[in-house]
N, C-alpha and C positions, 0 to 999 in steps of 0.2 A: 504493500500500500504506500503510495506517495501522496503527500499533500502538495497540490499543484496550484499555481496561479492560473486561473481560467481566463483566457482572453476572449472577450465578447465583442463582436462587431455587428452593429445593426445592418439589416439588409438595405439595399439601395432604396432611397425614397423615405426612409424612416430615421428618426433621431433616437429611437429606443428599440429594444428587442422584445418581440412577443412570440412565444412558442407554446404549442399545445402537445401534450403527450397523453396517449391512452395507456392502459395496462399493457406493458411490453417490457422485454429485457432491457431495452435502452433506457426506459423510464426508471428501472430498478438497479442500474449498475452502480457499484460502490465507488464513491469518490470523496475524499477529504480535501476540500479545495477552498479557495478564497478568491475574491475579485473586487476591483474598485467600484463596481456598479452597485447601486441600490437594487433591491430585489423584492418583488411581490410574488409569492407562491400561493396559488389556490389549489387545494386538493378537495375533490368533490365529496368523497366519503371514505370510510374505512378507518381502521385503527393503526397507528404507527408511532414512530419515535422522532423527537426533535433532538439533535445533537449539534449545538451551536457553541463553539469555543468550549468553555468548561461547563456549560449548561446542558443538562439532560432532563427531558420531560416527555410526556406522552399525550397524544390526541386520540379522541374516541370516535368522532363522526366527521372525518375530514378536517380541514384546517385552512386558515387564511393567515399567512405569515408575511411580515415586512421586515427585511433586514437592511441595516446600513452597510456601508462599504467595508470590505476587508475583514469581515467576521468569518473565520474558518468554520465550515459546517459540512456535514454529510448531506446527501440528498434526503428528502423527507419521505420518499416512497420506496426506499430500498428494501424494507422489510414489510411492505404493505402488499398483501396478496389478493385482497378483494378487487373486483373490477372497479376502476376509478378513472377519473380524468384529472390531469394536472396541467395547469396553465401557469407559465412563468413570464413575468415582465421584468426586464433589467434595463436600468437607465443610469447614466452618470449624473452627478449633481448639477452639472452645467449643460444638460442635454437641450435646454431651451435658451442657452446663452448665459454668460457668467453673471449678469446682473438680474436675471429673471426672478430668482427667488427673493430678491431685495424689494420687489414691487410691493406696495401696501396690500394689494389684493391677495398676495401669496403668503401673508403672515402666518395663517394657520397651517398651510402646507409646509412652510419652513420649520415650524415647531414639530410637525410630524416627522420630517427628515431628521431632526435632532434626536427625537425619541427613538427612532428606528436604529440608531447607532448602538443601542443596547439590545435590539431584537424585540419584535412585537408579534403577538398572536391575537387575532380578532375572533370573537365568539358571538353567539346569538344570531339574530336575523341578518346582520351585516355580512356574515359569511356567505349566505346564499345570494343576497342582493348583489354583492360585488362579483361573486362567481358567475351569475347570469350576465352581468355587463361584460365580463371578460370573455365569456363564450360569444357574445354578440360582436365583440371587437374583432374576432377572428375573421368575420365576413365583411368588415368595413374597409373603405378606402383609407389612404394614408392620413388625410386631413381629419376625417371623422374619427379615426383611431386616436389621434392626438387629443381631440376634444373630449373623447370618452375617458382617456387616461386622466386628464385634468379633473374631470368630474369624479372619478374614483378616488383620486388623491384627496380631494376636498372632503369626500364622504368619510374616508378613513381619518382625516384630520379632525373631523367634528365628532367622531364616535368616541364614546366612553367605554365601550365594550372591548377592552383590550387588556392583555397581560404583558408586562415587561419581563424579559429574560435576564436583564442585568448582566449581559455578556460583554459589555463594552471594554472591560479591562483586557479582553483577549484579542481585540482588534489589532491587525497588523497594518500600520500606516505605511504604504509603499508608494513612493513617487515613481515617475516613469524611469528615471535614471537608476533607481534602486531595484527595479524589477528583475533584471538579469542576475544581479547578485543574490537576491532572495530565492530565485528559482534554483540557482546553483546550490545554495545552502539546503533548501528543501529537498533537492534531488539527492544530495549527499546523505542527509539524515534518512530519507526514504530508502536508500540502498543499503544502509548500514545499521539501522536502529535495532536490529535483532542481535547484533554483535556489539563490540565496543565502539562507541562513537568518540573520536578523538577531536579535541579542541584544536590541536595543531593542524589536523587534516582539514577541518572545517574552515580555518583561517586561510589555508592554502587555496581552497576553492575560489576565493575572491581576492587572492593575491595581497593579503594583509598580514601584518605581524599579529601574534595572538593578542597583545594588549590593545592594538588598534581595532581588531575585530570585535573584542569584547565590548569596547566602548560603542562601536558602531551598532552592534546587534542590540545592545541595551537601549540605546537612543531610539532605534527604529521600532522595537517591539515592546519596550518597557518591561522587559524581563531578561534574565540571564539566559545564555545558551543552554545550560544544563536544565533550567526550568522548561525551556521549549522542547528539548529532547524528551523529558519526562511526560509532557503533555502529549507529544506525538505518540509515544509508546502507549499511553493510557487510551488514546483514541483508538489505536489498533486493538488493544485489549477489549474495549467495549464491543467491537465487532465479534471477536472470538468468543465472548461469553454467551453469545446466542447458540453456540454449538455445545449441546449437553455431553458430547463424547469427550470433551476436553475437561480435565480437572482444573481447579483454580491454579494449582501449581503449574500445570501445563500451559495455561494461558499466560501466567507470569513469565515462564521461560520463553515462549514464542513471541512475547512482546519485548524481549530484551532485558528483563529483570532476572538476575541470578539469585536474588535473595527474596524469599516469599514475604517476609515481614515488611521489607522495604517496599515491595510492590503493593501490599495491602495498605500501607500508610500513604503512599503517593496516590493510589486510587481514591481513597477516602478524601484526601486533601483536595483533589481536582474535581471529583464528581459529587462529593457530599454523601456518597454511599459506599459501603463495602462491596467488594466484587460479588459476594454471595447475595447481598440485597439487590444489587443491580441485575444479576441473573434472574432473581425472583420476579422483579418488575417486568423483565422481558417476557417471561412465561405468562404473566397476566395479560399482556397485550396480545400475544399469540393465541391464548385460549379465548 
């Protein structure tokens, strides 16, 4: 498993990306990723899991999620096996121009964008209402799609039926010039997290000395490189815990932890649950 920077390009004639997925292997492929775009995800029905940064929770009857930029997350339908529709909208903050959000008419939407940096889930009637509008957008022309998106953003901005994930401390702020470096670091960790991950080798990936790399990485991610590696390993462990054939000790070893008590401690620190409690919650969702 690699955590990857997902590069998203709107199709010609659009300033944002709109995609629809039905129940299919493509919809359910595993991917721990982040991207600089804001993201709305509508899931029509079914029970599944939200794993956003260090936040883990579950939805029961579909979901409507709004994520701010650079929040690492798994796809939300990877373990959802009921028939469902997923619609994803992705847009950069300046998709309508750098000053657009500063207009007085956009004040509520600007506040929505700020809240989304911690991750939001909307419940109640708004889930279906926005879902129907997103379905209709799939058949619209370019201009009508843009108007519909603004209407949806205003509706979300005015809704009080939301839960905040408080995942903003996990966001990876990556400027364009840093993207290649971060991809190299993510790639190195993704290739080696099950063995020993060397700080020296990580620094070499971006042609830096170890002290310079440590300062650079901490400034960019607001965490140490060792914290990042542990979070990456725990993200992998969360996926493995869905397999009942693996013992907790086996999950620990497969995720790069050679000490079970250290694994249990790190898992609880990052997810708020013990590995055993986490596995029990997965079984509730599946059943």
